C-alpha positions in Angstrom: 33.9 50.7 37.3 33.1 52.4 40.6 35.0 55.9 42.1 38.5 55.0 42.2 41.4 57.2 41.9 42.9 55.1 38.9 41.5 52.2 36.8 42.8 48.7 38.2 46.2 48.0 36.4 47.6 44.1 36.7 50.9 45.7 36.7 50.4 48.4 39.6 48.6 45.5 41.7 51.6 43.3 41.3 54.1 45.6 42.1 52.0 47.1 45.6 51.5 43.4 46.9 55.1 42.7 46.4 55.8 46.0 48.5 53.2 45.4 50.7 54.2 42.2 51.4 57.7 43.2 52.0 56.5 45.9 54.3 54.7 43.4 56.4 57.2 41.0 56.7 54.8 38.5 54.6 55.6 35.7 52.3 55.1 36.5 48.6 55.0 34.1 45.6 55.6 36.3 41.9 54.9 32.9 39.9 51.2 32.5 42.2 50.6 36.4 41.9 50.9 36.3 38.2 48.8 33.3 37.4 45.9 34.4 39.8 46.1 38.2 38.0 46.2 36.3 34.9 42.9 33.7 35.5 40.6 36.3 37.1 41.7 39.5 35.0 38.5 40.6 34.0 36.8 39.8 37.5 40.0 42.4 39.1 39.3 45.1 36.4 35.5 45.5 37.2 34.9 44.3 40.7 36.1 45.9 44.0 39.5 44.4 45.3 40.6 44.9 49.0 43.8 43.7 51.0 43.6 41.4 53.9 45.9 40.1 56.7 46.0 39.6 60.6 47.6 40.6 63.5 49.7 37.4 64.0 53.6 37.7 63.2 54.2 36.8 59.4 50.7 35.9 58.5 49.9 35.7 55.1 49.1 38.8 52.8 45.7 38.3 51.5 43.5 39.6 48.9 40.1 39.3 47.6 38.0 40.7 44.7 34.4 41.5 45.5 32.7 40.5 42.2 30.2 42.7 40.4 28.4 40.1 37.8 27.8 36.6 38.2 30.6 34.2 36.9 31.4 30.5 37.7 35.0 31.3 39.7 35.1 27.4 40.3 35.2 26.6 36.7 37.8 29.5 36.1 39.8 28.3 38.8 39.9 24.9 37.8 40.6 25.7 34.3 43.8 27.5 35.2 44.8 24.5 37.5 44.4 26.5 41.0 41.3 24.6 42.3 40.4 20.5 41.9 37.5 18.7 42.4 37.1 19.3 45.8 33.9 18.7 48.6 34.2 22.3 49.3 34.1 23.4 45.3 31.1 21.3 45.0 29.2 22.6 48.2 30.1 26.3 46.9 28.2 25.3 43.4 25.1 24.0 44.8 24.9 26.8 46.8 25.3 29.4 43.8 23.0 26.9 42.0 20.4 27.2 44.6 20.0 31.1 44.4 20.2 31.6 40.9 20.4 35.0 39.5 20.4 36.5 42.9 24.3 34.6 43.8 27.4 36.3 43.2 30.8 34.6 43.7 34.0 36.4 44.7 37.3 35.3 45.4 39.9 35.0 48.3 43.5 34.4 47.6 47.0 34.8 49.7 50.1 35.9 48.2 51.8 32.7 48.1 49.5 30.0 47.7 46.8 31.7 45.4 42.9 30.9 45.8 41.9 30.1 49.4 38.3 30.7 49.3 35.2 31.2 47.4 32.5 33.9 48.6 29.0 33.9 47.9 26.9 36.8 48.2 23.2 35.4 48.8 21.4 38.6 47.0 20.1 39.1 51.0 19.0 38.0 53.9 17.8 34.2 54.2 17.0 32.0 56.9 19.4 30.0 58.2 17.5 26.6 57.8 16.8 27.9 54.0 20.5 28.3 53.6 22.2 25.3 55.8 19.4 23.1 55.7 18.9 21.9 52.0 20.1 18.1 51.2 23.7 19.1 49.8 24.9 20.6 53.0 26.6 18.3 55.1 24.5 16.9 58.0 27.3 17.4 60.3 26.8 21.2 59.2 23.1 21.0 59.5 23.2 19.6 63.3 24.5 22.9 64.2 21.2 24.6 63.2 19.7 24.0 66.6 23.0 25.5 68.3 22.6 28.7 66.3 18.7 29.5 67.1 19.3 29.3 70.6 21.8 32.3 70.2 19.8 34.3 68.0 21.9 33.5 64.6 18.8 33.1 62.6 19.6 34.8 59.1 22.7 34.7 57.3 23.9 37.0 54.0 26.9 35.5 52.9 28.7 32.0 52.7 32.3 31.0 52.0 34.3 27.8 51.7 37.6 27.5 52.6 39.6 25.1 50.2 42.3 24.5 52.5 41.4 23.9 55.7 37.7 22.2 54.4 35.7 24.7 56.3 32.8 27.0 55.9 32.4 30.6 56.9 28.8 31.6 57.4 28.1 35.3 57.9 24.8 36.1 59.6 23.4 39.5 60.4 21.9 39.0 63.9 20.2 41.9 66.6 21.6 44.0 68.5 23.5 45.5 70.8 26.2 43.6 70.8 26.2 43.0 74.9 29.0 41.1 76.9 26.2 38.5 77.4 25.4 38.6 74.0 29.0 37.8 73.0 29.3 35.1 75.7 26.1 33.4 74.2 27.8 33.2 70.3 31.0 32.3 71.5 29.8 29.5 73.6 28.8 28.0 70.3 32.4 27.5 69.2 33.5 26.6 72.6 35.4 30.2 73.8 34.9 32.1 77.0 34.0 35.6 76.4 36.4 38.6 76.3 36.4 40.8 79.3 33.8 43.2 79.6 36.1 46.2 78.4 37.0 44.8 75.4 33.3 43.3 74.2 32.5 47.7 74.7 35.4 48.5 72.6 33.8 46.0 70.0 30.9 47.0 70.3 31.8 50.8 69.8 32.8 49.8 66.3 30.2 47.7 65.2 26.7 48.2 64.1 23.8 48.1 66.2 22.5 45.1 64.3 26.1 43.3 63.7 27.9 40.8 61.4 29.4 37.7 63.0 30.9 35.0 61.0 30.8 31.5 62.4 33.7 29.3 60.8 32.5 25.3 60.9 34.7 22.3 60.0 32.7 20.7 56.5 34.1 17.4 58.1 32.7 17.1 61.4 30.7 20.0 61.6 32.2 21.6 64.7 32.1 25.4 64.8 35.5 26.4 64.9 35.7 30.2 65.7 33.4 33.5 65.6 34.3 37.0 64.2 32.9 40.1 64.8 33.1 42.4 62.3 33.2 46.6 61.9 32.9 47.5 58.3 34.3 50.7 57.1 36.0 52.4 60.0 35.5 56.3 60.5 38.4 58.0 59.2 41.9 57.8 61.0 39.7 55.9 64.4 41.0 52.8 65.1 40.4 50.3 68.1 43.3 49.0 70.2 45.3 47.0 67.3 48.2 45.2 67.1 51.5 47.0 65.6 51.2 45.2 62.5 47.8 46.2 61.4 48.6 49.2 62.2 51.6 48.9 59.7 49.0 47.2 57.5 46.4 50.1 57.5 49.6 52.3 56.8 51.3 50.2 54.3 48.3 48.4 52.0 47.4 51.2 49.2 44.2 52.3 48.6 43.0 54.0 45.5 39.4 54.5 46.2 38.2 57.9 46.5 36.6 56.6 49.7 38.7 54.5 52.2 37.0 51.2 53.6 39.0 49.9 56.4 37.8 46.8 58.6 38.7 45.3 61.8 37.4 41.6 62.6 38.0 40.4 66.3 38.1 36.7 65.8 37.8 34.3 68.9 38.8 30.4 68.8 39.7 28.0 71.2 43.1 27.0 72.3 44.9 30.3 71.5 42.9 30.9 68.3 42.1 34.4 68.9 43.4 37.4 67.2 42.6 40.4 65.1 42.2 40.7 61.4 41.9 43.3 58.9 41.3 44.7 55.7 41.3 47.6 53.7 40.3 48.6 49.9 42.5 48.6 47.2 40.4 49.4 44.4 37.2 49.5 42.7 34.8 51.4 44.9 34.4 49.1 47.7 32.4 51.3 49.4 30.0 51.6 47.1 29.5 47.8 46.5 28.8 47.2 50.2 26.3 49.7 50.4 24.6 48.2 47.3 24.7 44.8 49.4 23.1 46.5 52.2 26.1 46.1 54.4 26.1 47.9 57.9 29.2 50.0 58.4 30.6 51.1 61.5 28.6 53.0 63.9 25.2 52.3 62.1 22.4 52.1 64.2 20.0 51.0 61.4 17.3 48.5 62.2 17.3 45.1 59.7 13.5 45.3 58.8 13.9 41.1 58.3 15.0 40.8 61.8 12.5 43.2 63.2 9.9 40.8 61.4 11.2 38.1 63.1 11.1 39.1 66.5 7.8 37.0 67.6 8.3 34.2 64.8 8.6 30.3 66.3 11.9 28.9 65.7 12.1 27.3 62.1 12.3 24.0 61.3 15.3 22.6 59.5 14.4 20.9 56.3 
């Protein structure tokens, strides 16, 4: 267990999520929450837990455990009736097998429906061709590699699959700084006009120099659906321009870590699909775990050595 004010308690978490859902006017299922806590009891006690939501009214209150040890969360969820035999589950299992002892599975849930996503930390930076070019990856997704390369999205650190929406989230670290032109290039991949220069400047003020951008792609069509720029661990009591609901979230969602981690993500998608999302540490020393995974926090000016070495590399082949 990391540096938290108190150890994880299933009953305390149940009480906290119920009260936080009420405070945010978000839906909540007592039965589903109890099932999740019973199914993944060890993961919550040993891992790092965080809250998630968005600025959209009455959106789900979600939560995640980041695991500190390897376990097959897919089979655990299946045995509990939380997940069926789906293509998304098979895909994340194949990625897990491909990266062996380097891979760590984690899980996202929402307060009504239970398991939503399975996360996979790949153990570090890996070329996108190596991650997305494997034979078990849908051919529709593999076709996107060229588009990613054209805008400098060449290295991946995390993958996630959304079991309900049949999509994959690809977490790239890419060379910064984030300029308006850079944002425009990346967002063109998902068919979205760039935001105003003023908004890009605000995002740039909070994201690290070499920044993280997550691209969501449909597993069926392979079409990129949205992109999100992340600022991890905002400075204490310093926030960008956020919706009132997210301000309430940061105020109401409890954190028992000695070091608070607040996260903001600017998500851009077509047809009014742009919004702000937020995450907040709950318990288990999230800051230490993210540091051990070499995540870059808000305002960091570190330059990734892997990206440095790749500057003059020719475009890799898909294989």
